[in-house]
C-alpha positions in Angstrom: -15.8 3.0 -7.8 -14.4 3.4 -4.3 -11.1 5.2 -4.1 -7.8 4.4 -2.4 -6.3 7.3 -0.5 -2.5 7.5 -0.4 -0.9 9.9 2.1 2.9 10.3 2.0 4.8 11.7 5.0 7.2 13.3 2.5 7.5 13.7 -1.2 10.7 11.5 -0.9 8.3 8.6 -0.1 6.8 8.7 -3.6 9.4 6.3 -5.2 8.2 3.7 -2.6 4.6 4.1 -3.4 4.7 4.9 -7.1 4.7 1.2 -8.2 1.6 0.6 -6.0 -0.1 3.7 -7.5 0.7 2.4 -11.0 -0.8 -1.0 -10.0 -4.0 0.8 -8.8 -4.1 2.8 -12.1 -3.7 -0.5 -14.1 -6.7 -2.0 -12.2 -8.7 1.2 -12.8 -8.9 2.0 -9.1 -9.3 5.7 -8.5 -6.8 7.2 -6.2 -6.2 10.4 -4.2 -2.6 11.2 -3.3 -1.4 13.9 -0.8 1.8 14.7 1.1 1.1 15.5 4.7 3.1 15.2 7.9 1.8 14.0 11.2 4.1 16.5 12.9 4.3 19.5 10.5 0.8 19.5 9.1 -1.4 17.6 11.6 -4.5 19.7 10.6 -4.1 18.5 7.0 -3.8 14.8 8.1 -6.8 15.2 10.3 -8.9 16.7 7.5 -7.8 14.1 5.0 -8.6 11.2 7.3 -11.7 12.4 8.9 -13.4 13.3 5.6 -12.1 10.3 3.7 -15.3 8.2 3.7 -17.4 11.2 2.5 -14.9 11.7 -0.4 -15.4 8.0 -1.5 -12.3 6.5 0.0 -12.5 2.9 1.1 -8.9 2.3 2.2 -6.1 4.6 3.1 -2.4 3.8 2.6 0.0 5.8 4.8 3.7 5.8 3.9 6.2 7.0 6.5 9.7 6.4 7.7 11.6 6.8 11.0 9.1 7.0 13.9 6.3 6.5 11.4 3.6 8.3 13.3 1.6 9.0 10.2 -0.3 5.7 9.8 -1.4 5.8 13.5 -2.5 9.4 13.3 -4.5 8.7 10.2 -6.1 5.7 11.8 -7.1 7.8 14.8 -9.2 10.0 12.6 -11.1 7.4 10.5 -12.8 4.0 10.8 -11.6 3.0 7.3 -8.9 0.4 7.0 -5.4 2.0 7.1 -2.4 0.3 5.7 1.0 1.5 6.9 4.1 1.3 4.7 7.4 1.7 6.6 10.1 3.4 4.6 13.8 2.4 4.7 15.1 6.0 4.8 16.6 6.0 8.3 19.9 4.8 9.8 18.0 1.7 11.0 17.0 1.0 7.4 13.2 1.0 8.1 13.2 -1.3 11.1 12.2 1.7 13.3 9.3 2.5 11.0 8.2 -1.1 10.8 8.1 -1.5 14.5 6.4 1.8 15.0 3.6 0.9 12.6 3.3 -2.7 13.8 2.9 -1.6 17.5 -0.1 0.6 17.3 -2.0 0.9 20.6 -5.1 -1.3 21.1 -8.1 0.2 19.4 -6.1 2.0 16.6 -5.4 -0.8 14.2 -3.0 -0.3 11.2 -2.3 -3.1 8.8 1.5 -3.2 8.3 3.3 -4.0 5.1 6.9 -4.9 4.6 9.6 -2.2 4.5 9.2 -0.3 1.2 6.2 -2.4 0.4 4.2 0.1 -1.6 3.0 -2.3 -4.3 1.9 -4.8 -1.7 0.0 -2.1 0.1 -1.9 -1.3 -3.1 -2.6 -5.0 -3.7 -3.9 -5.4 -0.2 -6.1 -2.3 -0.6 -7.5 -3.8 -3.8 -8.2 -7.1 -1.9 -10.2 -5.2 0.7 -12.2 -3.3 -1.9 -12.8 -6.4 -3.9 -14.8 -7.9 -1.1 -17.7 -5.7 -2.1 -16.9 -5.0 -5.8 -17.3 -7.9 -8.2 -15.7 -6.0 -11.1 -12.6 -5.3 -9.0 -12.6 -8.9 -7.8 -12.5 -10.1 -11.4 -9.6 -7.7 -12.2 -7.7 -9.0 -9.1 -8.3 -12.6 -10.3 -7.0 -11.7 -13.8 -3.9 -10.1 -12.2 -3.3 -13.3 -10.2 -3.7 -15.4 -13.3 -1.1 -13.2 -15.1 1.3 -13.7 -12.1 0.9 -17.4 -12.3 1.5 -17.5 -16.1 4.7 -15.5 -15.6 6.0 -18.0 -13.1 5.0 -20.9 -15.5 6.9 -19.1 -18.3 10.0 -18.7 -16.2 9.8 -22.4 -15.3 9.6 -23.4 -19.0 12.5 -21.1 -19.9 14.7 -22.4 -17.1 13.9 -26.1 -17.9 14.7 -25.5 -21.5 18.0 -23.8 -20.6 18.9 -26.7 -18.3 17.9 -29.2 -21.0 20.2 -27.6 -23.5 23.2 -27.6 -21.1 22.8 -31.2 -20.2 23.0 -32.4 -23.9 
């Protein structure tokens, strides 16, 4: 099965991406995770991104805060879809990272998630991979059905609670 690559700008970004990584593991999507800096280890970023397709990656998630150069640098070295996850670790609470990722120059596209949106990035990556993988598409549908059932259960519980209070 096609893998999802996850590149963290810093090990402190792991708590943002770990729920997404767990989601990928639950759906049995293989992953490859590294820590690499667009500024401090650009050679590692270049190698990771430029050889991603050959290693079986289909989507790359890049997690970074502050100026958030990492997603754009990754995207410049691959034609795979790159999903940027801005991190709220700065004084601007992630708005700087969000704007940096959302404003990539023409020709270097990066999909942009919400600030600290690691799990949504994983879900989006799965949605991309599911376009050409029926097994993964079925797992995604099952996940969505589980989400819907959880909402219905919350609705039933709330209605029952209200019903008891109005008696």
